[in-house]
N, C-alpha and C positions, 0 to 999 in steps of 0.2 A: 560470454564466450571470448576467449582471448585470442583465437585464430582469426576468423572472418565471419561477418553476418551481414544480412541485408535488412534495411528498413524501407519499406515500400510506402509511398504516399499514394492514396487512392483518389485519382482525379475523375473517375467515371461518375457522372451525376446520378445514376440509377443505384450504383453501390453505395454512394454516400447517403443517399435518400434512405436506402434499405438499413444501413447502420444507425441513422438518425431516428428511425422507428423503433430500435432496440434500446432507446434511452434507458439508462440504469442498468443495463445488463450486456455491456460490451464483451465481457469475458466469455459470455454464452457463445458468441460468434467467434472471438479471436482464437480461442483453443483449438476448435476444429479447423478453422482456417490455417493456422501454424501447423497442425498434423498434416493436412492436406499439401501444403507446400513443400514441406519436408519430404513426404512421400514422393511427390512429383520431382523433386531434386535428386533423390536416390534413383528413381527411374531413368532420369536424364543421363546420370552418371553411367548406369548399366547400358544405356543405348550409346553412349559416347559422344554426347553433343550438350551444348549448352541451351539456355533459354531461347525459344524461338527456332529450335532445330538446327542451329549453326554449329557444323562439326568443328571439332578441335583439330589443332595443328597435328599432323602425323608425327609419330616418334621418329627419332633420328634413325637412319637406316642401319647404322652400326649399333645402335642401343637395341632396337626392336627385336633382335634374335635372342637377347639375354634378359629381356625384362621379365620380372615376375609377375603373377597374376593374371586374370583374365582379360584385361583391358587397360586403357588409359586411365589413370587416377584410380586403379584398382589393385596395386600391388599387394597389399596386405587385406584390404577391405576396411582398414581402420578409418580412413577419410569418410567412406560412404556410411559406414556405422555409427560415425559420430555426428551426423547431420541430425539436428534436433531444433525444436522450436520452444520459445519461452514468452509466456505473456507477462507484461508488466504494465499496469495501469491501463492505458487505453491504446497499447500497441502490442504487436506480436513480432518477435525477431526470429527469423530461422538461420541458422549458421552451423558453424562447427568450432570446437576448442582446439583443433589440430594447429600447431604454429605453423606449419608448411602449408596451410590452405591458402593463405594470403599470396603466397608465390605462384600457386596453381590458377588462382582466380584473376590475378592481375598480371602475372609474368614477372621476370627479375632477372637481373645481371648477377651472377654469383662470382664473387672474386675471393682469392685466398687471403686469410686473415694472417697467418704467421709464416707463410712460405712464399716462394716466388711464383709457383705454379699450383693449379688443382691437379691432383692426380686421380684418375678414375678408370675403371675398366670398361672397354667396350667389346664387342664381338671380335674386332681384329686385334685386340691387345690392349695394353695400357696407353692412356692418353695423358698428356701434360698440356695444360691451357692456362693462360693468364686470366682468363674469364671465360665463363659460359653463360649464354642466353636461354632461359627457360621461357618458352612463349605462353602467353596467357591462354588458359583453358578454362573459361568462366563456367561455373557450375551453379552458381547462386543467381537468383533473379527471378522476375515473374514472366510468364509467357501465357499464350491463349489457354492452354489448359488450366493453369492456375486461376485465371480470370472466370473460367467456366465454373470451376470448383468452388469459388468464392460465391459466385452467383447462386449456385445451387444450395450451398449452407445457408446464405441469407434467406433464400426463398422458403427452405425448410423451417428455419427458425420463425419466420414471420407468418407461418401457416399456410404458405402457398402450395403446399404439398400435402 
């Protein structure tokens, strides 16, 4: 995933104990865990917040009226549609291959490469700026729902259901 991905370390003793009981078959747990986290990530994007329910910075008031798509980070649906999981060895990664995902996850300052100013359209006309700050709108990460899903998956695989 060339865009951005997360790798979470599990420090919860119960979850670690459950994973230890799966000795020899970690992929049995990792694949459904990755699918659940990817689904939850897409749900958070639809809801307009990051892990833990923290809302994202609002759109600039002169950009909001001309923004495409149904919500923040949803102009074309490409970012949300690219969220996937990949199991490798004893880990699962959830992320996206979209090159611009890093900017959305961590924020960035955009500066012109070959001109004095950036030129872009806003609702009130063309703007010329020497730099633009894109606020972080984290969409990757684990929250309470992910932890519950991981616990449910481990419980089901261990025969607790």
